[in-house]
C-alpha positions in Angstrom: 12.4 8.5 2.2 10.6 5.3 1.5 7.7 4.3 3.7 8.1 0.8 5.1 4.9 -1.2 5.1 4.1 -3.8 7.7 1.4 -6.4 8.0 -0.9 -3.7 9.4 -1.0 -1.9 6.1 -4.0 -3.8 4.6 -6.3 -3.1 7.5 -4.7 -0.1 9.2 -7.6 2.3 8.7 -10.3 -0.1 9.6 -9.8 -0.1 13.4 -9.2 3.6 14.1 -11.1 6.0 16.3 -12.4 7.8 13.2 -13.8 4.6 11.6 -15.3 3.7 15.0 -17.3 6.9 15.0 -17.9 7.5 11.3 -17.9 4.0 9.8 -15.7 2.4 7.2 -16.4 4.7 4.3 -13.6 5.3 1.9 -13.1 9.0 2.7 -12.9 8.1 6.4 -10.3 5.4 5.7 -8.2 7.7 3.5 -8.2 10.4 6.2 -7.4 7.9 8.9 -4.5 6.4 6.8 -3.0 9.9 6.1 -3.4 10.9 9.8 -1.6 7.7 10.8 1.3 8.6 8.5 1.2 12.4 9.0 5.0 12.6 9.0 5.1 11.2 5.5 3.6 12.0 2.1 2.1 9.0 0.4 1.3 8.1 -3.2 -2.1 6.6 -4.1 -0.9 3.0 -3.9 0.4 3.6 -0.4 -2.8 5.3 0.7 -4.9 2.5 -0.8 -2.8 -0.2 1.1 -3.0 1.7 4.4 -6.7 2.4 4.0 -7.5 -1.2 2.9 -9.3 0.1 -0.3 -8.6 -0.1 -4.0 -6.5 2.5 -5.8 -9.4 3.6 -8.0 -11.4 4.3 -4.9 -8.7 6.5 -3.6 -8.7 8.4 -6.9 -12.5 8.7 -6.8 -12.3 10.5 -3.4 -9.1 12.5 -3.4 -10.5 15.5 -5.3 -13.2 16.0 -2.7 -10.7 15.8 0.1 -8.4 18.2 -1.7 -11.3 20.7 -2.2 -12.3 20.4 1.5 -8.7 21.3 2.5 -8.1 18.1 4.4 -5.5 16.7 2.0 -2.8 18.4 0.0 -0.6 17.5 -2.9 3.1 17.7 -1.9 5.4 16.6 -4.8 5.8 14.2 -7.6 8.2 11.2 -7.1 8.9 9.0 -10.1 5.8 10.1 -11.8 3.6 9.5 -8.8 1.8 12.4 -7.1 2.3 12.4 -3.4 -0.3 13.5 -0.8 -0.5 14.2 2.9 -2.9 15.7 5.5 -2.8 19.4 5.0 -1.0 20.7 8.1 -2.1 24.3 7.4 -5.8 23.5 7.2 -8.0 24.2 10.2 -10.3 21.5 9.0 -7.5 18.9 9.0 -6.4 20.2 12.4 -9.9 19.8 13.8 -10.2 16.2 12.4 -6.8 15.3 13.9 -7.9 16.8 17.2 -11.2 14.8 17.0 -9.2 11.6 16.5 -7.1 12.3 19.6 -10.2 13.2 21.6 -11.9 9.9 20.5 -8.7 8.0 21.4 -9.0 9.5 24.9 -12.6 8.4 25.2 -11.9 4.9 23.9 -9.0 4.6 26.3 -11.1 5.6 29.2 -13.7 3.0 28.4 -11.2 0.1 28.3 
């Protein structure tokens, strides 16, 4: 299933609850992008577009996120490795819950 990109793709991860709390670092943007598309697995190009960062930056940080258990490799499509938030990881689950909690706080402030 192809992921349709909209105009939000270039800056999607820049205005999230996670970037509000942790800043606009590349790992935060990658995690925010993957959480925002948690029903899909994405290739590096798609992650880069959603995170608003360069593909090489995604490659630079993916190994750390894989080792931390936040991201998992899912499959290979047309020669491209696909990734998603690791749904079986307690770390990823905690990060996702934190994002929801932050959204509640931000929503209450508005």
